[in-house]
N, C-alpha and C positions, 0 to 999 in steps of 0.2 A: 105655298104659305111661307112667310118669312120667319127667320129665327128670332127668338127674343133677344133684346138688348140688356134686360135685367132679369136675372134668374135667382130666385130664392130657393135655396136647398134647405127647406125647413118643412118637416112633416106637418100635415094639415092641422092637427090638433094643437101643436106647438105654435104654428103660425097664428092661430086665433088667440092664443095666450099673449103673444108678443104684440100683435098689430091690431089696434082698434080699426073699425071700418074706415074711419077717417085717415089713419096712417097707411092702411093698405091701399086706399085710393091715391094717396100721395106717391106711393111707390109706382103705381100704375101710370100716373101722370108723368113721373120722372122718366119712365121707360120710353115714352114717346106716344104719338097719336095712334099708331097702328094698334088694332084690338089685340094682337098677339105679341106685342112688344114686351110684355111682362109674363113670366111663367113661374109658377110655384111647383116644385117637384120634391119627392121624398129623398131621392138620391141624385147625385150629380150626373150619372150616366143616363138618367131618365129624360134629359133635356137636350135639345140641339144647342150647341155651344159656340158654333163658328162665328156668330155675330155678338156674343155676349160681352158687353163692356163692364158690367157690374155683376158680381156673384155675392149674394147674401148667404151667410153660412150659419149653421147651428152646430150642435154637438154631433160627434160621430163622423166628421168629414174626413175623407182620405187626404193624405199629404198632397200639396200642390207640387208634385214632382214633374220631371220633364215630360212624361207621358201625358199627364193631366193638362199641363200648360200647352202642350202641342195641340190639344183639342180646343184651346181657348186663345186663338191668335189675336183677338181684339181686347182681351181682358185688361182693364185699367184700375179697377177697384174691387177689393175684397172687404166686405163689411160684415163683421161677426156679431151675432146677437148676444153672445156671452162675453166673457172677460179674457180668458187665456186662449191664445192662438197657437201655442207652442206645438201642439200635436200635428198641425197641418200647414203652418206658415213657414215654408222652406226658404233656404238661402236663394234657390232658383227664383222664387216668387219675387223677392226683393231685387235680385239681379236683373229681372225683367223690367224693373221700374214700376211695378204695380203698387199703387197706394193701398195701405192696409189700415183699417180702423175697427173699433170695437165698442161695446156698450157697457163695459165694466163699471163705469161711474154710476150707472143706474142701480147697481146692486148694493152699493155701500150702505144705504139706509136700512134695507131689509136685514142685512147681515148684522149690522150694528144693533138693531133691535133684538135679534135673537141673542147676541152676546149680552145685552142688558138683561134680557129675560133670565138667562143662565146665571148672571151675576146676582140678581136679586134672589133667585131661588136658592143659590148656594149660601149666600149670606144668612138667609132665614132658615136654612137647614131643611128645606122643603123635600128634597129627595129622601133624606133619612126618615122623616116623619111619614111621608106618603107610603114608602115601602113597608115600614113597620105596621102601619094601620092596615094596609092591603093584605099583609101576611098574617094578621090576627094577633099581633103582639100586644103588649101592654098599651093602655090608653096613652101614656106618655112616660118615656124613660129618658130622663135628662142625661144620664151618663152615656147612653148610646147615641143620642141626638147631637149633643155638643152645644156650644154656646151660639145663640142666635145674635145677629148683628143687623143694624140699619146701614143703609148706604150713606146716610148723612155723616160726613166726616171720615168715611172709610178710605184708607189708602189703597188705591187700586193700580197695579202695574199694567201698563199698556205697552206691549212688545211690538213696536212698529208703527210709524206714523203714515201708514198707507191711507188710501181713501176711506177704507172701512175703519181703520184705527182712529182717524180724525173724527169720523162721524160718531164713533163710540165715545171718544173723549167729550164731545159736545153733549151727548146724552147723559153721561154720568156726572158731568159738571153741573148740569141743570138740576140734578137731584142732590147736589151737595157733596159729592165724593171729592177726594183729593187725588187727581191723576198723577202717577209717576211714570214718565215717558222714557222708554228705552229705544233710541234710534241713533246710530252713528252718523247718519246723514244730516242731523240737525245740530244747531248750537243752542245754548241756553236761552238766548233771546227768541229764537224761532219757536222753541217749546213753550216759552212763556206766552207768546202771542196766541198759542193754541189753548192756553189756560192750564198748562201742565208744568210740572217740575222735571227737568231733564236729569236723569240719574244713571249711573252704571247698572248693568244687568244684575250683578250680585246684590247691590244695595236694594234695588227694586224688589227682588225676590224675598229678601230678608224682611222688608218693611210691609209688604202688601198682604191684605186679607184675601184679595182676589188677584190672580195673574191672568190677563186676557191676551191671547196671542193674535196678532194681526200682522205678522212679518211675512215677507215674500219668500218664495222658493229660490234660494241661492245656494251656492256651494257652501258658503260660510254660515248659513242658517240651518244646515242639516243637524238635527238633534241639538239645536241651540239650547233647548231646555232638556237636558239629559239627567242622568242619575245624580250627578253632583249638584246640579242646579236645583232639582226638585228637593234635595235634602236641605237646601237653604231656606225653603219656605217654612213658615211657622206652622205648628200643629193646628189643625182645623182650617187651614187656608184652602182656597179652591182654585182650580185651574179651568179656564174657559178657552176652548179652541174651536173657532169657526173659520180659521184660515186654512192651514194645510197640516196634515199629520206629519209631514216632513220635518216640521220645526220641533216636535216633541217626541222624545223617546217613549213610545207607547208602552213597551214592556216595563220600563222603569216606573211609568205613571201607574200602571196596573198594580205593581208591587206596593206603591205608596198608598193607593186606595184600599187595597186588600188589608194592609196593616192598620187601616182606620185613621191614618194621619192626615190624609188629604181627601178632598172630594172634587168632582169634576163635572163640567157640562161640555159635551163633545158633539160636533157635527161632522167631523172629518176623521177618516180612519186609514190605517196602513193598507188594509184590504177592504175594498168596497165592491159589493155589499159586505158589511161586516159579517164574519163567520157566525153561524148559528150557535156554536159552542164557545164564542169569545167570552172571557171572564167579564168583560165590560157589561155584558147583558145581564149579569147576575149580581154584581156588586151593589150594595145598598146606597152608597153615597154618590151615585152617578145619574146624570140626565143625558139621554142620547136622542139625537135626531138624525135622520138618514141623508145627510149632505143636502139639506133642503133649506138652509138659512136664507138663501136668496130667492126662495120660491113664492113670494107674495104676488097676488094679482097686480097690485099697484107697481111693484118692482118690475114685473114682466112687461107691463105696458110702457113703463119708462124706457126699458131696453129697446122696445120696438120704436118708440118715439125718437130716441137718439139715432137709431139706424135710418129712419125716414129722414131725419134732419141731415144726416151725413150724406145720404144719397142725393137729396135735393141740393145740398151745397156743392157736391162734386159735379153734378150735371150743370149747375149754374156757374161753375168756374170759381167758386169761393173756397176759402181755406176751410179745412175740416177741423173740428174741435177736438176729436178723439183719435187722431192718427197715431199709429205705432210704427217705430222703426225697428230694424233688426236687433239692435242692441237691447231694446226693452224686452225682448222675448226671454232673456235670461232670468228675469224676475217673475215669470209666469209659470205656474205649475202645469 
């Protein structure tokens, strides 16, 4: 029996989430005519790898170190079904000249929609009212709930013009918000083309009713929103983080929420899974989701579609639309 030329290291249940029957068939066709040219395995060591030209990865991959690469002498493409490859895309992989691609673009809409959901809920004080009613408090206590706001005309700070940040800007603009964009890589004209006003971080924090984090993981973005920055936000403002906990000082945010000054919608945490005794689980002005902002059925299938497109392009000798070079790894968590 020959070894497969395309190996998908994706657990069976997750493979079904990513790849429609049509896209799964496209992968098999790209692998070649032999019936065993394509293989799906749970772990890399479960497959014969000596003829594999393409490895499709998911979460939990081991690093492509020298030992792994020695078992993959024919490897030419690594196609990741997620966004960040930092955990396993090594310098050795790029030194070998292996092409690397990923499906992060497919996740932007799903994450942006969760950011929008958090935004609307915080503006309308939904967490405060929901928790008060669930706990048997007064029917309505204006003093504890705070002022409710519409998104129409609301100044909303968007920290980072990432793919998700841009998708979020598009959504909030459609609802009449006034986006305040913070991104040192853009000029005012580029921000205006996105429908946003480019402003410095401190000004955005001071003006915004909602601060939505969409910045990448870089040395300079660690605790970009720290204790000083949170103090600049107006009383009653909300912070939305569906990007990376790296960007926000979690302890400082907890202190502001506990004081009743800020509220938050959070999908990412310093410790994951979040500790059972984390204060975030108990504070009334908080909405939490378990790092699942990108977990929609539609988004998962887009991810698989992108990977099938990339594998077909690679096999056909065409340029890849989502290739990643080593320098881009720095901005991935």
